[in-house]
C-alpha positions as CSV (number, residue, x, y, z in Angstrom):
1,M,-7.9,-27.0,31.6
2,M,-8.3,-24.4,28.9
3,S,-5.9,-23.7,26.1
4,V,-5.7,-20.5,24.2
5,H,-5.0,-20.7,20.5
6,K,-3.4,-17.5,19.3
7,R,-4.1,-16.6,15.8
8,P,-0.8,-16.8,13.9
9,I,0.4,-13.4,12.7
10,Q,0.2,-13.3,8.9
11,R,3.0,-11.1,7.6
12,E,2.0,-9.0,4.7
13,V,4.7,-8.3,2.2
14,I,4.9,-6.5,-1.1
15,I,7.7,-6.1,-3.6
16,V,8.0,-2.7,-5.3
17,T,10.0,-1.9,-8.4
18,C,10.7,1.8,-9.0
19,G,13.1,2.5,-11.9
20,D,15.8,-0.1,-11.7
21,K,15.4,-0.7,-7.9
22,T,13.4,-3.6,-6.5
23,Q,12.7,-3.8,-2.7
24,R,10.6,-6.0,-0.4
25,Y,8.5,-4.1,2.1
26,E,6.3,-4.9,5.1
27,P,3.9,-2.4,6.6
28,A,6.4,-1.3,9.3
29,D,9.0,-0.6,6.6
30,L,6.8,2.1,5.1
31,H,5.6,3.4,8.5
32,M,2.1,1.9,7.8
33,L,1.7,-0.2,10.9
34,N,-0.4,0.9,13.9
35,K,2.0,1.0,16.9
36,K,-0.7,0.1,19.4
37,T,-2.6,-2.7,17.5
38,K,0.3,-3.9,15.3
39,E,-2.2,-4.0,12.5
40,P,-1.6,-2.3,9.0
41,T,-2.9,1.2,8.7
42,L,-5.4,2.5,6.1
43,Q,-2.4,3.7,4.1
44,W,-1.3,0.0,3.8
45,V,-4.8,-1.1,3.0
46,L,-5.0,1.4,0.1
47,L,-1.6,0.3,-1.2
48,R,-2.9,-3.3,-1.1
49,S,-5.9,-2.2,-3.1
50,F,-3.6,-0.7,-5.7
51,I,-1.7,-4.0,-5.9
52,Q,-4.9,-6.0,-6.3
53,N,-6.1,-3.7,-9.1
54,Q,-2.9,-3.7,-11.2
55,G,-1.7,-0.4,-9.8
56,I,-4.9,1.6,-10.6
57,I,-7.9,2.7,-8.6
58,G,-10.3,4.2,-11.0
59,W,-13.4,6.3,-10.5
60,G,-15.6,3.3,-11.0
61,D,-14.6,2.2,-7.5
62,Q,-15.9,5.3,-5.9
63,A,-15.4,4.2,-2.2
64,S,-11.7,3.4,-2.9
65,A,-11.2,6.6,-4.9
66,D,-12.7,8.7,-2.1
67,N,-10.3,7.0,0.4
68,V,-7.4,7.7,-1.9
69,K,-8.3,11.4,-2.0
70,T,-8.7,11.6,1.7
71,Q,-5.4,9.8,2.4
72,K,-3.4,11.5,-0.4
73,K,-1.2,13.9,1.5
74,E,0.0,11.3,4.0
75,R,0.4,8.6,1.4
76,I,2.6,10.9,-0.8
77,R,4.8,11.8,2.2
78,K,5.4,8.1,3.2
79,L,5.9,6.8,-0.3
80,K,8.2,9.7,-1.4
81,K,10.3,9.0,1.7
82,A,10.4,5.2,1.2
83,F,11.2,5.4,-2.6
84,R,13.3,8.6,-2.4
85,Q,11.2,10.3,-5.0
86,S,10.3,14.0,-5.4
87,D,7.2,13.4,-7.5
88,D,3.8,12.0,-6.4
89,P,4.3,8.2,-6.7
90,I,0.5,7.7,-7.3
91,P,-0.8,10.6,-9.3
92,H,-4.3,11.0,-10.7
93,V,-4.3,10.3,-14.4
94,K,-7.2,11.8,-16.3
95,G,-9.6,9.2,-17.6
96,E,-8.0,6.4,-15.6
97,G,-8.0,7.3,-11.9
98,Y,-5.1,7.1,-9.5
99,K,-2.2,5.1,-11.1
100,C,1.1,3.9,-9.5
101,R,4.3,5.2,-11.2
102,F,5.9,2.0,-9.8
103,T,5.2,-1.7,-10.3
104,C,4.1,-3.5,-7.2
105,R,3.1,-7.0,-6.5
106,A,2.6,-9.4,-3.6
107,P,4.7,-12.5,-3.4
108,E,2.6,-15.7,-3.4
109,N,0.5,-16.3,-0.3
110,T,1.2,-13.0,1.4
111,L,-1.6,-10.5,0.7
């Protein structure tokens, strides 16, 4: 007899504060979940990178910075919609790199 052990699905969650509003998000909440594979998209992976780097991806991390540039248009659209903002939520700041205009963090043991 053979048993199959399924890998438990680990839920990724972030908490975002924008102005005086704080909200909990999962990848699906921000339309950053691949519908076929049910895995987070590159957009979510980049958002996770911002969280892990205190809201900034600088030019010193060239691979991440290149990914940010490539994904910029789609990222802006999704985050503007989610946070009801008209400005780019993660603009490029001269001398620093891409910097979040919002505070984001991962609750313990989630990312």
